[in-house]
N, C-alpha and C positions, 0 to 999 in steps of 0.2 A: 853417475846416478842413473838408474833405470827409468824409462818412461813410465808415467803414472796415468792410470785409467780410472775414471770415475764411473762406477756402475750404479745406475739409478733404477731400482727394481723393487717393487713392494712384496713380491713373493719370496720368503726367506730361503726356500729350497733352491729356487732358480738363482737367486742372488749368490748363494754359497757356491753352486756349481760353476757359475761364471767366474767368481772370485778365485776359486782353486785352479780353474783352467788357465786363467791369465797369469797367475803367479807361477804355475808350472812352466809357462812359456817365457818367463823371465821379466814380467812386468810387475811394477808396484800397483797397488789398487787402493782406491778409496770407495766407500759404500754409502749409499743413501736410499731411503725407502719411500720418500715423498718429495713433492716439489719444494717445500720450504727447506728441508734439510739439504736437498740437492744444491740449491743456490748458495746456502751458507757453506757447505763443504767445498764447492767449487771455488768460491772466493778465498777460502783458507788454503786449499791444497794446490790450486792452479794446475789441474790435470792437463796432460797432453792430448787426451781424447776422452769422449764421453760415450757410454753405452746407455741408451735411454729407452725405457718402457713407456708406452703411451698411456696405459691404464693405471694412473697413480691416484692415491687418496689425496684430497686437498688440492685438486687441480690436475688436469691431464697433461700428458707429455708435450702437447703443442703449446700450452701456456709456459711450460718450463723452457722450451726451445726459444720462444719469443723473448723471454726474460734474458736468456743467455745472449741472444743477438743484440739486445739493447744495452748490455753492460760492457764497456770497453775492454776490461781485462779478460772477459770471457768470450767476446764476440767472434774471435778467430779459431776457437777450439773446435775441431771436427766432431760431429755428433753422428753416431750410428744408432738408428732406431731399430729396436728389437721388440716385436710386438705380436700378440695373438690376434690382432685386428686384421680384417680382410685386406690383403695387399691390393686387390683390385680397387678397393675404395680408398685406402689410406696411403699407399706407397707414393703416388704422385704428389699428394698433399704434403707428405713428410719431406720429400725431396725439394719441393717448392718452398717449404718453410726453412730450408737450410741444412737438412740432413745430408750426409755424404753417402749413406747407404740405408736400405731398409731390409731387414732380415725377419722372416716370419718365425714364430714359435710353432712347434717345439724346437728346442735347442739342437742345432747342428754344430758340433764343436769345431769341425774343420772349416766350415763356412764362416763362422764367427771369427776364428783366428785369422783366416785369410783376409777378411775385411779389416780387422784391426791392423794387421801387418801392412796392408796397402796404405794406411795412413801413418802408422808409427812403426818403422822397420824393426823387426825382431832383433836385428844385429846390434841395436842400440841398448838392448836390455842386458842386465848383469847375469841373468839366468841362461843366456844362450850358451850352447856348448863351445868350449874352446877347441881350436884346431887340434886334431890328433886324439881327441877323446875316444875311448873305446865305445863302440856302438852295440846296443842290445836291442834285439827285436822282441817285442812282447806280442805273442799271439794269444789273444784272450777275447772272448765274445762279450763278457760283461763290461759295460762301459765304466762303471764305478771302480771295478777292480783294475781295469786298464789304466784309468786316470791315477789311482792311488799308487800303482807300481811305477808309473811314469814319473810322478813327483818324487818318489823315494829314490829312484835311480838317478834322476837329474841332480838331486841334492847331493848325491854321492859322487858326482863328477862324470857320469856317463852320458853319452848321447843316446837318444831313444828313437826307435822306429816302431810303428804300430800296425797290427793287422787284426781284424775282428773275426775272420773265418778262414776255413781251409782254402776256399776258392781264391782269395786274394793273397794268402800267406806266401805261396811260392813266388808270385810275381814280386812282392815286396822284398822277400829274401834275396832274390837275384838282383834286384835293383840296389838294395842297401848294402848287401854283403856284410852282415853283422858279425861282430866278434863272438857273439853268444846269442842263443835263442831261449827265451822263456816261453814254454809251451803248455797251454791248457789242453787237457785231453778231450773234454766235452765241447766240441765245436760244431756249429752249423755247417752243412755242406761237406761232411766227412769227418770222422773222429781223428783224434790226435795221433793215434798209432799209424793210420794210413798216411798222414802227413809226414810223420817222422820217417817212415820208410821211403817216401819220395825225396825228402831232404837228404837222407843218407845215400841215396842212389845217384844224386846229381853230382857231377865232378867238381862243380864250383862250391858246393855246400857240404859235401860229405864229411869234411873234417871240422865243421863248425860245431862247437859243443852245445848240447841241448840240455836244459834243466826243465824237468816237468814240474809244474805247479798246478795242482788239481784238487777238486773236492771229491773226486771218486775214491772209492774204498782202497786204501793202500794195501790191504791184504790181497786184493785181487789184481792190483795194477802196478805195485812198486817193482816187483821182480820182473814183470813183463816189460816195464819201461826201461829198466837197466839193461835187459837182454836185447832190447830193440836199439840201444845205442845212447840212451840218456846218461849223462855223467852224474846226475843227482835227481832225487825225487823228493818233493815237498808236498805236504797236505795243506790245503787252505783252512784257516788263515796261517800263513807261515810266519815264523819268528823273523823279524827284520834283520837282526844281526847275523843269524845263521844263514839266511838267504844271501845276504851281501857277501858273507865270507865264502860261500860256495861259488858265487859268481866270480869273485876275485881269484879264487883258487883255479877255477876252470879257465879263465882268461889268461892267467899268468903261465899256465903250462904250455910248452911248445906243442903245436899240432903236428901229428905224425905226417911226415912227408913234406913239411914246410921248411 
């Protein structure tokens, strides 16, 4: 059974983003939007960890934390505070009240997951990639698209690595050595065609298949992408099954020279 995390957050958009991010990382989730439902949900679900906003309707997060620490079944559950309140004023108070970490808003996905994993190892989750899973690098600057693709690919059994711009993409590519790259063309720090050229010129990455997934006009960019070395071109939003089929086809073909 996967570790379960209780997310206590009154803003529905933030709550959903955290929920999706955690489930993509292999955790189960339970959700609450105020102090009253948080305690009731915690007693029912017995989570392995709590992510707690401080600004809640019907009593702030410090009241919730105090109640958790007073109830024997909940008193040992680690609590990560995630808040828009000034860290200079509230971080020390939160830690003194029993939180294991204080993270400021707005959401930093990597920092949040790192804090979660430090308390509940990701290896315990059912959604973690199995050894030997094919790895796909998603190079995409839009956070929502990056997250949606990550969830879709992990659900299909792939391991996933992420890069948000051209500047970091080469380093991530060399470190992760993916079996396939999903590449957006409209990237900060240099467009996708320049990056594709660099990937194809590198001896470690030159045979890695690249699928272009972009919102740019296919009439102007499809042929150019294929001539530059992409094995397939998809316009956003892409059909899930067609994209997955193209990924499987590209990965299953032996690479020239390998």
